[in-house]
C-alpha positions as a Python dict, from the first residue, in 0.01 Angstrom:
ca = {
    (1, 'M'): (0, 0, 0),
    (2, 'K'): (259, 140, 234),
    (3, 'M'): (481, -24, 492),
    (4, 'Y'): (464, 144, 831),
    (5, 'V'): (695, 93, 1129),
    (6, 'L'): (563, 147, 1481),
    (7, 'N'): (815, 219, 1758),
    (8, 'D'): (1095, 86, 1535),
    (9, 'T'): (983, -270, 1608),
    (10, 'Q'): (652, -358, 1444),
    (11, 'R'): (581, -344, 1071),
    (12, 'F'): (238, -310, 914),
    (13, 'M'): (119, -299, 554),
    (14, 'A'): (-191, -89, 496),
    (15, 'A'): (-364, 100, 219),
    (16, 'T'): (-567, 334, 440),
    (17, 'D'): (-536, 492, 783),
    (18, 'A'): (-840, 297, 904),
    (19, 'E'): (-681, -30, 793),
    (20, 'L'): (-355, 66, 965),
    (21, 'V'): (-534, 146, 1293),
    (22, 'H'): (-712, -189, 1272),
    (23, 'R'): (-387, -378, 1215),
    (24, 'I'): (-213, -197, 1501),
    (25, 'H'): (-512, -269, 1724),
    (26, 'L'): (-506, -641, 1642),
    (27, 'A'): (-130, -664, 1699),
    (28, 'S'): (-160, -495, 2037),
    (29, 'R'): (-375, -776, 2177),
    (30, 'S'): (-586, -506, 2335),
    (31, 'P'): (-915, -616, 2491),
    (32, 'C'): (-1094, -320, 2328),
    (33, 'D'): (-1399, -417, 2129),
    (34, 'D'): (-1341, -180, 1839),
    (35, 'D'): (-1081, 45, 1680),
    (36, 'A'): (-1241, 367, 1809),
    (37, 'T'): (-1213, 248, 2168),
    (38, 'Y'): (-857, 133, 2106),
    (39, 'M'): (-755, 475, 1971),
    (40, 'R'): (-915, 654, 2268),
    (41, 'E'): (-750, 427, 2525),
    (42, 'F'): (-412, 449, 2347),
    (43, 'S'): (-440, 828, 2357),
    (44, 'E'): (-530, 826, 2727),
    (45, 'R'): (-238, 594, 2813),
    (46, 'S'): (3, 817, 2619),
    (47, 'R'): (-106, 1117, 2827),
    (48, 'L'): (-17, 924, 3146),
    (49, 'Y'): (346, 904, 3030),
    (50, 'D'): (369, 1253, 2885),
    (51, 'R'): (100, 1510, 2969),
    (52, 'D'): (204, 1725, 2674),
    (53, 'Q'): (167, 1438, 2428),
    (54, 'I'): (-172, 1473, 2265),
    (55, 'I'): (-288, 1204, 2024),
    (56, 'R'): (-622, 1281, 1868),
    (57, 'H'): (-855, 985, 1845),
    (58, 'D'): (-1158, 1130, 1667),
    (59, 'T'): (-1064, 977, 1329),
    (60, 'P'): (-811, 720, 1208),
    (61, 'E'): (-653, 992, 992),
    (62, 'N'): (-589, 1223, 1291),
    (63, 'F'): (-470, 934, 1509),
    (64, 'I'): (-215, 820, 1249),
    (65, 'A'): (-105, 1177, 1172),
    (66, 'D'): (-34, 1238, 1541),
    (67, 'L'): (157, 910, 1582),
    (68, 'M'): (371, 1013, 1285),
    (69, 'S'): (428, 1370, 1406),
    (70, 'L'): (540, 1236, 1745),
    (71, 'G'): (786, 997, 1579),
    (72, 'L'): (606, 686, 1703),
    (73, 'L'): (516, 575, 1351),
    (74, 'R'): (690, 618, 1018),
    (75, 'V'): (650, 513, 657),
    (76, 'E'): (920, 271, 552),
    (77, 'G'): (850, 251, 181),
    (78, 'V'): (585, 254, -87),
    (79, 'H'): (480, -70, -256),
}
C-alpha cells in the first residue's frame, strides 16, 4: 500500500490505482454514480480552469498518472 497526497491536503492509502480513484471519489462528495463518471467530470472541470491541462479518464491508471504528472497528486511513502 502507498500513501498518496492530493493537492497537499488530502491523504489516501491505496494498493491500486482503481482503489485510489474510488477513495478520491468518495472523499470528494461528488454526486457521480460511479468512478468512471467521476473521472470524466473531474477531467472536464480541470479543462475549464486550464485548457492545456489534459487529464485522461479512460482508465484509473491513466487518470492517476496524469494527476501525478501535473503535480496534483504525489506518493508520500511506501508502507
